[in-house]
C-alpha positions as CSV (number, residue, x, y, z in Angstrom):
1,M,-44.3,-17.9,-4.8
2,A,-41.9,-19.4,-7.4
3,N,-43.2,-22.7,-9.1
4,L,-41.5,-26.0,-8.9
5,K,-39.8,-25.8,-12.2
6,D,-38.2,-22.4,-11.4
7,I,-36.9,-23.7,-8.1
8,R,-35.6,-27.0,-9.6
9,D,-33.7,-24.9,-12.2
10,R,-32.2,-22.7,-9.4
11,I,-31.1,-25.8,-7.6
12,K,-29.4,-27.2,-10.7
13,S,-27.8,-24.0,-11.4
14,V,-26.4,-23.5,-7.8
15,K,-25.1,-27.2,-8.0
16,S,-23.1,-26.4,-11.2
17,I,-21.7,-23.3,-9.5
18,Q,-20.8,-25.6,-6.4
19,Q,-18.9,-28.0,-8.5
20,V,-16.8,-25.4,-10.2
21,T,-15.9,-23.6,-6.9
22,S,-15.0,-27.0,-5.5
23,A,-12.8,-27.7,-8.3
24,M,-11.0,-24.3,-8.2
25,R,-10.5,-24.9,-4.4
26,M,-8.8,-28.1,-5.0
27,V,-6.6,-26.8,-8.0
28,A,-5.7,-23.9,-5.6
29,A,-4.7,-26.1,-2.7
30,A,-2.5,-28.2,-5.1
31,K,-0.8,-25.0,-6.3
32,L,-0.5,-23.5,-2.7
33,R,1.6,-26.7,-1.6
34,R,4.0,-26.3,-4.4
35,A,4.2,-22.6,-4.0
36,Q,4.8,-22.8,-0.2
37,E,7.6,-25.4,-0.5
38,R,9.3,-23.0,-3.0
39,M,8.8,-20.2,-0.8
40,E,10.1,-21.9,2.4
41,Q,13.2,-23.1,0.4
42,A,14.1,-19.5,-0.6
43,R,13.3,-17.7,2.8
44,P,16.5,-19.0,4.7
45,Y,18.6,-17.8,1.8
46,E,17.0,-14.4,1.7
47,Q,17.4,-14.1,5.5
48,R,21.0,-15.1,5.5
49,L,21.9,-12.8,2.6
50,Q,20.1,-10.0,4.4
51,E,22.2,-10.4,7.5
52,V,25.4,-10.4,5.3
53,I,24.3,-7.1,3.7
54,N,23.4,-5.6,7.2
55,N,27.0,-6.5,8.5
56,L,28.8,-5.4,5.3
57,L,27.1,-2.0,4.5
58,P,27.9,-0.1,7.6
59,D,31.6,-0.4,6.6
60,V,30.9,0.7,2.9
61,N,30.8,4.2,1.3
62,R,27.5,4.7,-0.3
63,D,29.3,6.5,-3.2
64,M,30.8,3.2,-4.1
65,L,27.6,2.0,-5.9
66,D,24.8,3.8,-7.6
67,L,22.3,1.4,-6.0
68,L,23.3,2.6,-2.5
69,Q,23.1,6.4,-3.1
70,V,20.4,8.2,-1.2
71,R,18.9,11.2,-3.1
72,D,16.3,13.8,-2.2
73,V,13.1,12.1,-2.7
74,K,11.1,13.9,-5.3
75,R,9.7,11.1,-7.4
76,I,8.9,7.6,-6.1
77,G,8.3,4.3,-8.1
78,Y,5.9,1.7,-6.7
79,L,6.3,-2.1,-7.6
80,I,2.8,-3.3,-7.3
81,V,2.4,-7.1,-7.1
82,T,-0.9,-8.4,-7.9
83,S,-2.5,-11.5,-9.5
84,D,-3.6,-11.9,-13.1
85,R,-7.1,-13.4,-12.1
86,G,-9.6,-12.7,-9.3
87,L,-11.8,-14.9,-7.3
88,A,-9.2,-14.4,-4.4
89,G,-11.2,-12.4,-2.0
90,A,-9.5,-9.3,-0.9
91,F,-6.2,-10.2,-2.2
92,N,-5.9,-7.8,-5.0
93,T,-8.1,-5.2,-3.5
94,N,-6.1,-4.6,-0.4
95,V,-2.8,-4.1,-2.4
96,I,-4.6,-1.6,-4.8
97,K,-6.2,0.4,-1.9
98,K,-2.8,0.6,-0.2
99,V,-1.1,1.9,-3.3
100,E,-3.9,4.5,-3.8
101,S,-3.5,5.7,-0.3
102,E,0.3,6.0,-0.7
103,I,0.0,7.9,-3.9
104,G,-2.7,10.2,-2.4
105,E,-0.2,11.4,0.1
106,I,2.7,12.3,-2.4
107,G,0.6,13.1,-5.7
108,R,0.0,11.1,-8.6
109,E,2.1,13.1,-10.7
110,N,5.2,12.4,-8.5
111,T,4.9,8.5,-8.9
112,D,5.8,5.9,-11.6
113,L,4.1,2.4,-11.4
114,F,5.6,-1.0,-12.1
115,C,2.8,-3.5,-12.2
116,I,3.3,-7.2,-11.9
117,G,0.0,-8.9,-12.4
118,R,-3.0,-8.2,-14.6
119,K,-5.4,-6.8,-11.8
120,G,-3.0,-4.1,-10.8
121,R,-2.1,-3.2,-14.3
122,D,-5.8,-2.8,-15.4
123,H,-6.8,-0.9,-12.5
124,F,-4.2,1.8,-12.7
125,K,-4.1,2.0,-16.4
126,K,-7.8,2.5,-16.7
127,R,-7.5,5.5,-14.3
128,D,-4.5,6.9,-16.2
129,Y,-1.8,6.4,-13.7
130,S,1.9,6.5,-14.8
131,V,2.4,2.9,-15.5
132,M,6.0,2.5,-16.7
133,L,6.4,-1.2,-16.9
134,E,3.9,-4.2,-16.9
135,Y,4.5,-8.0,-16.5
136,V,1.5,-10.2,-16.9
137,E,0.6,-14.0,-17.7
138,F,3.8,-15.4,-16.2
139,W,2.7,-16.9,-12.9
140,N,2.1,-20.5,-14.1
141,E,5.8,-20.6,-15.4
142,L,7.2,-18.6,-12.5
143,D,11.0,-18.9,-12.3
144,F,14.0,-17.1,-10.9
145,I,14.6,-15.8,-14.4
146,H,11.5,-13.6,-14.2
147,A,12.8,-12.2,-11.0
148,A,16.1,-11.2,-12.5
149,K,14.3,-9.8,-15.7
150,F,11.9,-7.7,-13.7
151,G,14.7,-6.6,-11.2
152,K,16.9,-5.5,-14.1
153,S,14.2,-3.3,-15.6
154,I,13.2,-1.7,-12.3
155,I,16.8,-1.1,-11.2
156,S,17.7,0.5,-14.5
157,H,14.6,2.9,-14.1
158,F,16.3,3.8,-10.7
159,L,19.9,4.2,-11.9
160,S,18.6,6.5,-14.7
161,G,17.5,8.9,-12.2
162,K,13.9,8.7,-13.1
163,V,12.8,8.0,-9.6
164,D,14.6,8.7,-6.3
165,E,13.1,5.8,-4.3
166,I,11.4,2.5,-5.1
167,R,8.8,0.9,-2.9
168,V,7.1,-2.5,-3.1
169,V,3.7,-3.4,-2.1
170,Y,2.7,-7.0,-2.0
171,N,1.2,-9.8,0.1
172,R,3.6,-11.7,2.4
173,F,2.3,-15.2,3.2
174,K,1.8,-15.9,7.0
175,N,-0.5,-18.9,6.9
176,V,-3.2,-20.3,4.7
177,G,-5.9,-18.0,6.6
178,M,-3.9,-14.8,6.6
179,Q,-1.8,-12.8,4.3
180,E,0.2,-9.8,5.6
181,L,0.0,-6.7,3.3
182,R,3.5,-5.1,3.2
183,V,5.2,-1.8,2.0
184,E,8.9,-2.1,1.7
185,K,11.6,0.1,0.3
186,L,13.6,-1.7,-2.4
187,L,16.0,1.0,-3.4
188,P,18.2,2.8,-2.5
189,L,19.3,-0.2,-0.2
190,Y,18.7,0.5,3.5
191,Y,20.4,-1.4,6.4
192,E,19.7,-1.7,10.1
193,S,22.5,0.2,11.5
194,E,24.9,2.9,10.0
195,K,27.4,2.3,12.8
196,N,30.1,-0.3,12.3
197,H,30.5,-2.6,15.3
198,F,33.3,-4.8,13.9
199,G,36.3,-2.7,13.6
200,N,38.7,-2.8,10.8
201,R,38.3,-5.8,8.4
202,I,40.2,-7.3,5.6
203,Y,38.3,-7.8,2.4
204,E,39.4,-10.4,-0.2
205,P,39.5,-9.8,-3.2
206,N,38.6,-6.3,-2.3
207,K,35.6,-4.3,-0.9
208,K,34.5,-2.8,-4.2
209,E,34.4,-6.1,-5.9
210,I,32.4,-7.6,-3.1
211,V,29.9,-4.9,-3.0
212,E,29.5,-4.9,-6.8
213,S,28.8,-8.5,-7.0
214,L,26.8,-8.9,-3.7
215,I,24.3,-6.1,-4.1
216,P,22.7,-6.8,-7.5
217,R,22.5,-10.6,-6.4
218,H,20.7,-9.4,-3.3
219,Q,18.3,-7.2,-5.3
220,N,17.4,-10.2,-7.4
221,V,16.9,-12.4,-4.5
222,E,14.6,-9.8,-3.0
223,M,12.5,-9.6,-6.2
224,W,12.3,-13.4,-6.2
225,I,10.9,-13.5,-2.7
226,Y,8.2,-10.9,-3.5
227,L,7.0,-13.1,-6.3
228,L,7.0,-16.3,-4.3
229,E,5.4,-14.8,-1.2
230,S,2.7,-13.1,-3.4
231,Y,2.0,-16.3,-5.5
232,A,1.6,-18.4,-2.4
233,S,-0.6,-15.8,-0.8
234,E,-2.8,-15.6,-3.8
235,M,-3.2,-19.3,-3.9
236,A,-4.2,-19.5,-0.2
237,A,-6.7,-16.6,-0.6
238,R,-8.2,-18.3,-3.7
239,M,-8.4,-21.7,-1.8
240,V,-10.2,-20.1,1.2
241,S,-12.4,-18.0,-1.0
242,M,-13.5,-21.0,-3.0
243,E,-14.0,-23.1,0.1
244,N,-16.3,-20.4,1.3
245,A,-18.3,-20.1,-1.8
246,T,-18.6,-23.9,-1.9
247,E,-20.0,-23.9,1.6
248,N,-22.3,-21.0,0.9
249,A,-23.6,-22.8,-2.2
250,G,-24.4,-25.9,-0.1
251,E,-26.5,-23.7,2.3
252,M,-28.3,-22.1,-0.7
253,I,-29.1,-25.5,-2.0
254,K,-30.5,-26.7,1.4
255,S,-32.7,-23.6,1.5
256,L,-33.8,-24.0,-2.0
257,Q,-34.6,-27.7,-1.4
258,L,-36.6,-26.7,1.6
259,E,-38.5,-24.1,-0.5
260,F,-39.0,-26.7,-3.3
261,N,-40.5,-29.2,-0.7
262,K,-43.0,-26.5,0.9
263,V,-44.0,-25.5,-2.7
264,R,-44.5,-29.2,-3.7
265,Q,-46.5,-30.0,-0.5
266,A,-48.6,-27.1,-1.0
267,S,-49.4,-28.0,-4.6
268,I,-50.2,-31.5,-3.5
269,T,-52.4,-30.0,-0.8
270,T,-54.4,-27.9,-3.2
271,E,-54.8,-30.7,-5.7
272,T,-56.1,-33.0,-3.0
273,V,-58.5,-30.5,-1.8
274,S,-59.7,-29.7,-5.3
275,Y,-60.2,-33.6,-5.8
276,T,-62.4,-34.1,-2.7
277,Q,-64.6,-31.1,-3.7
278,L,-65.5,-32.9,-7.0
């Protein structure tokens, strides 16, 4: 049985951990509110732009723009969106496992990886995957300029013919207690229907200029959405994880306090019996 000093030290240690997890929960909650506001502001714009793309592209020849060209898929690029830090439950683990499952089906030798976030980057680099691009330590200053920068590099990799298709693996925010793991095709650009339901149209200034202007903008917006959704999901996962850790620490403190009282009572009883026998 542990002595009183050992139990007292353990209680003190657990209380210190509880203070840390409680503080991390509050920080994550504050960041989540800001991240959720930005995400909810961007979603309607992204959805409306997606509708415009779906209405426009059935009337567009895919040879008009390289981003639209469909190739025989021999090599796939994966954009992997994780966080820089842990303590967020299964947030990063789910993404990494999904990517490994996807790569297992097509072969490691047929994939290139673009890692956003330290956790994904470190995992795949240590295992000698083909990590072509990496972006870390930017989340606290997250801005649209980051999305444009990342999108430009990834699109360039596709246009150079190094990969025939690019897929994105990330967490989409549903609510504070749930994030949805998603795998989406980023390039070449797909749309819901190949059939034009709108008859002949008149384009001003002209169809080619509209396509060349709208499609790259759409890609940047999609990249921005991936970052916003992932960041909000990370903060939600960390807040819930730290809340659970704080509650578990509280239960452990209660258990240790009960044990402390039992040992203390046993010690008092032993001392009392010894005194009466004198």
